LUMVEXRO-439566 format. One line per field, with one value per residue (C-alpha): z negated, y, x negated; residue in one letter. Coordinates in steps of 0.1 Angstrom, whole numbers. Each point is the difference from the previous one (the first is absolute). Layout:
Z (Z	...)
Y (Y	...)
X (X	...)
residuo (A	...)
This chain:
Z (-512	-27	7	-8	27	-9	24	-2	35	25	30	-3	28	-22	-28	22	14	-34	1	22	-4	-10	-7	-7	-3	-4	5	-14	-8	-34	13	31	3	25	0	23	-12	4	11	10	13	7	5	7	4	7	-1	-3	6	-4	37	7	34	-15	-20	6	-13	3	-11	13	-12	-18	-8	-17	-1	2	-19	20	31	4	17	8	16	1	7	9	5	10	11	-10	11	32	18	-22	5	-12	-2	-15	1	-16	-1	-19	-5	-18	-13	0	-23	-25	5	-13	-31	-7	8	-10	31	-5	22	25	11	17	10	26	6	15	13	8	14	13	2	13	2	17	-1	4	27	22	-1	6	32	11	-4	-14	9	-26	-27	-8	-11	1	-17	-4	-24	1	-18	-8	-14	-8	-17	-12	-15	-18	-3	25	29	8	9	-12	23	8	20	4	17	14	8	4	17	-4	24	3	29	-12	-24	18	-14	11	-9	-21	-8	-23	-13	-14	-11	30	24	13	16	17	9	13	10	-10	-17	20	-19	-36	-12	16	-14	-35	-1	19	-4	29	18	13	-7	33	6	23	-12	14	-21	6	-20	3	-22	-13	-23	-3	-21	-26	1	-5	-34	-18	9	-16	-29	0	36	5	28	13	31	-22	-24	27	11	-18	7	25	-6	21	4	1	24	-16	16	-8	20	36	4	29	-10	24	-14	8	-20	7	-21	-18	-23	-4	-13	19	30	7	23	18	22	-10	13	8	-12	-27	1	-33	4	-9	-22	30	8	38	13	31	20	-30	8	-19	5	-19	3	26	23	4	-13	12	-14	5	-20	-33	-36	-14	-35	7	-17	-26	-5	36	13	38	23	37	16	33	-4	24	-8	21	-2	-36	-16	0	-31	-20	11	-11	-34	-4	11	-15	31	22	-24	1	36	18	-21	30	-7	-30	25	26	2	23	9	10	9	-7	7	-26	-8	-35	-23	-32	-35	-29	-33	-33	2	33	20	31	-4	27	8	11	20	37	22	35	17	22	-11	21	-14	12	-9	-25	-8	-18	-19	-26	7	-7	30	23	-18	6	37	4	-17	22	32	-13	9	-28	22	-10	-37	8	22	14	9	21	8	-7	-1	-19	-6	-32	-20	-37	-8	-29	-16	31	24	37	25	37	27	4	19	-10	25	-9	15	25	-25	4	-29	-2	-36	-14	-31	-36	-36	-33	-35	-11	22	24	37	34	28	36	18	36	7	34	-9	21	-3	-10	-33	-10	-20	12	-16	15	35	-4	-10	30	24	-13	7	36	5	-12	27	27	-8	3	34	15	3	-10	-13	-24	-29	10	-17	-24	-22	-12	-36	-20	-37	-25	-34	-30	-37	-21	4	-26	12	37	23	37	30	33	36	29	34	11	-28	17	25	28	-1	-4	30	20	-10	12	33	6	-6	26	25	-5	6	32	13	27	10	4	20	24	5	6	25	19	2	14	26	11	4	19	24	7	7	23	20	3	14	24	14	4	19	22	9	9	22	17	10	13	23	13	11	17	19)
Y (-447	22	26	36	25	31	26	37	5	-26	-1	-20	-24	-9	-9	-21	-18	-16	-16	-31	-3	23	-9	26	28	37	33	33	34	10	35	-12	-15	-29	-30	-27	-30	-37	-3	-35	-9	-34	3	-25	14	-27	9	-35	4	37	6	30	-12	-32	19	-7	23	-14	17	-23	23	33	19	33	25	38	6	-20	-3	-34	-6	-35	-12	-23	2	-25	11	-22	6	36	6	-19	-1	11	-20	16	-13	25	10	28	5	25	35	30	29	27	23	-28	-7	35	-7	-30	15	36	23	36	29	-23	-9	-34	-18	-25	-37	-21	-34	-24	-35	-8	-29	-7	-30	-6	5	32	-16	-4	38	6	-21	16	-33	18	-30	-20	25	0	33	8	19	35	29	24	34	16	34	6	33	14	33	12	28	-17	5	34	-13	-30	-30	-18	-32	-13	-31	-17	-36	-18	-34	-21	-25	-12	24	31	20	15	31	6	24	24	32	25	35	22	33	15	-23	-32	-30	-32	-26	-35	-19	-26	-6	-27	-12	5	-33	7	35	-13	-27	15	32	24	-11	27	-4	-1	12	16	21	21	30	24	30	27	24	0	29	-2	32	-17	-33	18	12	30	36	15	22	20	11	37	2	-19	-14	-14	-15	-19	-19	-23	2	-27	-24	-27	-31	-30	-27	-34	-22	-33	6	-8	13	12	23	11	30	21	29	23	28	6	30	6	32	27	-23	-12	-30	-19	-31	-13	-34	-20	-27	1	-26	-3	-19	4	31	17	10	0	19	-14	18	22	26	26	31	30	38	0	-23	-36	-13	-33	-15	-28	-4	-10	10	-18	-1	-24	28	13	30	11	-12	4	6	-6	7	8	24	8	31	8	34	9	34	19	21	-31	-18	29	1	-38	-9	15	-10	22	29	-2	-8	17	30	15	-25	22	27	-23	-10	-28	-36	-20	-36	-15	-31	-2	-24	7	-15	13	-10	10	16	-15	21	-17	33	-1	8	26	-2	-36	6	-10	3	6	4	17	25	11	32	-6	34	25	36	14	31	19	-17	24	-9	8	32	9	-8	20	30	-1	-2	25	-25	-10	-29	-20	0	-27	-30	-23	-36	-25	-35	10	-30	2	-25	2	-17	2	-6	9	20	21	1	2	10	-8	25	4	25	22	17	24	31	5	-5	-29	-10	-25	-10	-22	0	-13	8	-15	-8	33	17	14	-1	4	1	12	14	9	21	10	28	23	36	13	-20	16	32	31	-9	-34	13	27	-27	-22	30	9	-34	1	35	-12	-27	24	22	-29	-13	33	-10	16	-30	6	-22	-27	-5	-27	3	-28	4	-21	-1	-16	-6	-5	6	-17	-4	27	23	-6	17	7	9	8	1	12	-17	-36	-7	4	24	-25	-9	36	9	-27	15	34	-15	-16	34	15	-27	5	38	-5	-29	20	18	-33	-15	30	-2	-37	4	27	-22	-29	23	12	-35	-10	30	-8	-36	9	25	-27	-25	25	9	-37	-7	30	-11	-34	13	25	-28	-21	28	6	-36	0	32)
X (31	-12	-27	-10	-10	-19	-15	-6	14	13	23	32	-12	-30	22	23	-31	-5	35	3	38	29	36	27	-26	8	-19	13	-14	15	9	18	35	-6	-23	-13	20	0	-36	-9	-35	-16	-37	-27	-36	-26	-37	-16	-37	-10	-1	23	9	15	25	36	28	34	32	27	27	6	31	8	29	-2	31	25	-21	-17	-34	-13	-32	-30	-37	-28	-36	-30	-36	0	-36	-7	33	29	32	33	35	25	36	20	37	21	13	-14	21	-27	20	3	-37	-9	21	-22	-34	-6	-5	-11	11	16	36	4	32	13	2	-28	11	-29	-2	-35	-23	-36	-23	-33	-38	-19	-22	31	5	-38	2	33	19	30	22	-18	8	36	15	37	27	14	2	29	3	33	7	-36	-8	-33	-10	-31	-25	-22	25	15	34	21	-1	32	2	36	-12	-31	-9	-33	-2	-32	-15	-37	-5	16	23	29	17	36	28	-21	19	-15	6	-27	13	18	-20	14	-17	9	-26	-6	-31	-25	-34	-18	-31	8	-14	-34	1	8	-26	-29	-19	-6	31	24	36	19	35	25	29	29	10	28	13	27	-20	-36	-7	-38	-1	21	-19	-33	12	14	-9	-31	13	-33	3	-2	26	30	-19	-27	25	19	-31	-23	-37	-10	-29	-16	21	-23	13	-3	-26	17	32	7	36	21	28	27	18	30	14	30	-15	-33	-7	-38	-15	18	9	35	-6	27	3	-34	-12	-31	-24	-27	-28	-20	-33	-37	7	17	35	7	30	17	27	9	26	21	20	-14	-4	27	-20	-11	-34	-15	-31	-25	-32	-16	-8	-30	-15	-28	-20	24	-22	5	34	3	30	-1	34	16	29	28	22	30	17	-10	7	-33	8	10	-31	-22	17	-2	-36	-31	-20	22	-3	-38	-7	30	9	17	29	10	10	15	37	10	-5	-30	-9	-34	-21	-29	-28	-12	-26	-14	-13	22	-8	11	32	8	-6	-22	-37	1	-37	6	32	-2	30	11	33	24	27	30	15	36	13	-15	-5	-32	8	-20	-33	-28	-23	30	7	-37	3	32	-16	-30	21	25	27	24	12	-31	10	26	-10	26	-10	19	-13	-36	-23	-33	-28	-19	-27	-8	-37	-22	28	7	29	-11	27	-5	9	38	22	29	22	29	16	-28	-28	-24	-23	-28	-10	-28	-21	-3	7	-13	10	-16	27	-26	9	-16	25	-4	31	3	31	15	24	22	-14	34	-2	-32	-3	-18	-33	-1	8	-27	-25	9	-1	-35	-13	13	-14	-34	0	12	-30	-24	12	12	37	32	20	29	12	25	34	-15	-30	-23	-11	-25	7	-24	16	-23	-1	27	37	7	-28	-4	-25	7	-22	16	-14	20	-4	-4	-25	-34	-17	-2	36	10	-21	18	33	-12	-13	34	16	-24	8	37	-3	-22	20	19	-32	-19	29	0	-38	2	28	-19	-30	21	16	-35	-12	31	-4	-36	9	28	-22	-27	26	14	-35	-9	33	-5	-36	13	28	-23	-24	28	13	-35	-4	34	-8)
residuo (M	D	F	K	F	D	A	G	Q	S	D	L	K	N	F	L	S	L	I	P	A	I	E	H	G	K	I	K	Y	P	S	L	P	S	A	I	N	N	I	R	V	K	L	N	A	N	H	P	D	G	V	I	D	H	T	I	V	N	V	P	A	F	H	F	E	F	G	Q	M	P	V	D	G	R	L	L	L	K	N	P	V	T	D	P	F	I	D	M	A	L	K	G	K	L	D	L	K	Q	L	T	S	I	F	P	V	K	E	M	T	L	S	G	I	L	D	A	D	V	A	A	A	G	K	K	S	S	I	D	K	G	H	Y	G	A	F	K	A	S	G	Q	V	A	A	R	N	F	N	Y	A	S	K	S	V	P	M	P	V	S	I	P	Y	A	K	L	V	F	S	P	E	N	I	T	L	S	N	L	T	A	K	V	G	K	S	D	F	A	A	S	G	S	V	N	N	Y	L	N	Y	F	F	N	K	N	Q	A	L	Q	G	T	F	N	V	S	S	N	L	V	D	V	N	E	L	M	G	P	K	D	P	T	A	K	N	K	A	A	A	T	T	S	K	L	S	V	F	K	V	P	G	N	L	D	F	T	L	V	A	Q	A	G	R	V	L	Y	D	T	F	D	I	T	N	A	S	G	A	L	L	V	K	N	K	T	V	T	F	K	E	M	G	M	N	M	L	D	G	R	L	S	M	N	G	S	Y	A	T	T	N	P	G	K	P	K	V	D	I	D	F	G	I	E	K	M	D	I	Q	K	A	F	N	A	F	N	T	V	K	L	L	A	P	V	A	K	F	T	K	G	L	C	S	T	K	L	K	F	N	S	Y	L	N	Q	D	M	M	P	D	Y	A	T	V	N	A	E	G	L	T	N	I	V	K	A	V	I	D	G	F	E	P	L	N	K	L	A	A	A	L	N	A	D	K	F	K	K	L	E	L	N	N	V	I	T	K	F	K	I	E	N	G	R	L	N	V	A	L	F	D	I	K	K	D	G	V	A	M	N	V	K	G	S	N	G	L	D	Q	T	M	A	Y	D	L	V	L	T	V	P	R	E	M	L	G	T	K	A	N	E	A	A	N	A	M	I	A	K	L	N	N	K	V	G	T	N	V	S	M	S	E	T	V	K	I	N	A	A	L	G	G	T	F	L	K	P	T	L	A	L	K	Y	G	A	G	D	S	K	T	A	A	K	D	V	A	K	K	I	I	D	E	K	K	D	E	L	K	T	K	A	Q	A	K	V	D	T	L	K	A	K	A	T	K	K	V	E	E	T	I	A	D	K	L	N	G	L	F	K	K	R	N)
C-alpha cells in the first residue's frame, strides 16, 4: 500500500479509518518517552450497495501495547440504522501513569492500573423490549491504586480498589474504597438498566448504593477558601449556589457517616436514605447529632424549576442547644431573635416548606411552617422587651425569665411567626403569652400576668390600688386588693425598641366587676348566713306552733265526746 494523506486538521481516528489493516504499528509523540507499540488490526468494512443499514464492520482482532501492558479485542457491527447488532470483547490492562507518558495531558496527574475483561453481544431491539437475556453482557473491570488530581477537582482522588461486574441486567459495584482529601468513602451497589440508558434517550439510569464514611469534610470538598474574603468567617465558607438534581437518574442511596464537617456544623452519627428521581432528592429517615442535640429529617429538595428550588421537610429536633441553634440558622435569627438571649435546651417538631433563592437561602416571603417546641430548660436574660416590662413593674425579677418544660405551638406564615397561647408558672407568678413577630423585627404580643403583690414595686401597687378604688366608688363597696394582681401587658414596637402598655385588673370591666362582686360576697358571707339561719328558725317556730294548735284542737274534741 502506498498513499499520501494530507489534511489541515484531522483526528487520529479519521486517519486510522483509511487503513484496513495494520501489522507491527507504532504511535509516538516525539516529545514523550513512551509509545503505543505492536499495533495489529484486522479490519473488514463492507458497504456493498450504498444503503447504510447494509454496512458491516468487522474487526476480528486487534492488539496493541501501552508500554508493556497488552490490550486485545474484537468488534462486529451490523444493521447500524434499523436494529444495530454488536458483538465485541475487550481484555487487557492499562497503566494510567504510563498512558499519560504516551499521550500529553495538561494540568493533570493520573496513575493506577485498570484491569478489564468484558464482552457483549446482541441486538438493540432486545434491550428496547426488555429482553435482557437475549443480550449477552459479561465481564468485570477492576481498578487498583487509582489516583487523580487536577485543577478541576479541589482535592486529589485516591481509590485503592474498586470492582465492576457486568451482566445483561446490571453493573455491580463492590469493594470501592476512596479517599478525597481528608474525606473517606466506602461504597457498594448496582446500576440496573445501563443498557437501556445507553441505547435509548429519555431513560433514567436506575441504581441502588450503600455508602459509608468515617469523615466527610464538605468544606474541603467544596474548594479552597476565598482569598478575597474580608473576614475569617467568610473565608472558611464558599458561596452556595443551586444544585440542580439530574433528571436522568433514579437512584437510592443509603448513607452513613461517623462525622461530617459542613460550614460551621460539626455533625456526628449521620445516617439515612436519599432518593434521587424526577429532579428531586427525597430524604428518608435522615438523622444526625448536631448542636448538642439530635436532628431527624424527612422531606424533599426539588429543582423541577431550577430558577425556584423548593424544600418541603419535616424536622424533629431533640434537646438542641438554643444559643448554638441561633448562631447556626439564619431562619432562627430572623424569626426568633429571643433565642440570642436564651441559654438552655429545646426540642421541636417542625413542618417546613419554602422556595429557595439562588444562594440556597430560604425566600422568607414564601416560608410556611408549623410546629411544636418544648423548652426543656432555659433562661432568658438581657432581652429588651423583658427589661421594659421589669422597668414598668418596678420589679427586677422580670428581667430574667426561667423556663422549664414550656410547650408552645407556632406557625410561620407570610414571613411572620405566630405563637399560640402558652403558660409559664414560676415562683408564684403565672403568665399567659400569645402573639406574633415578623421578619422586620416588629412584634405584637399579649401577656396576662398574675403576680404576688409583694413582687411589684410601689408604682405598680399604687396603680393596682387606684383601679380597685375606682370600682369601689362605682358600686359603693369597700373591697381591698387581694394578695395577687392581674396585669395585662401589650408588647409592640420592635425587639430592639419595644413599646409596652399595662392594664391592672382582670383585663376588662365586666370581669373586674365580677371580681369585686366576689369580694363583696366573701365579706358579707357570715352576715348572709346569719340572716338565712334566722329566717329558717322563724319558719320552724311558726310550723311548730301550727302543729301544736292542731293537735290541741283534736285532743279537745276527743275529750268533749268522751264526756
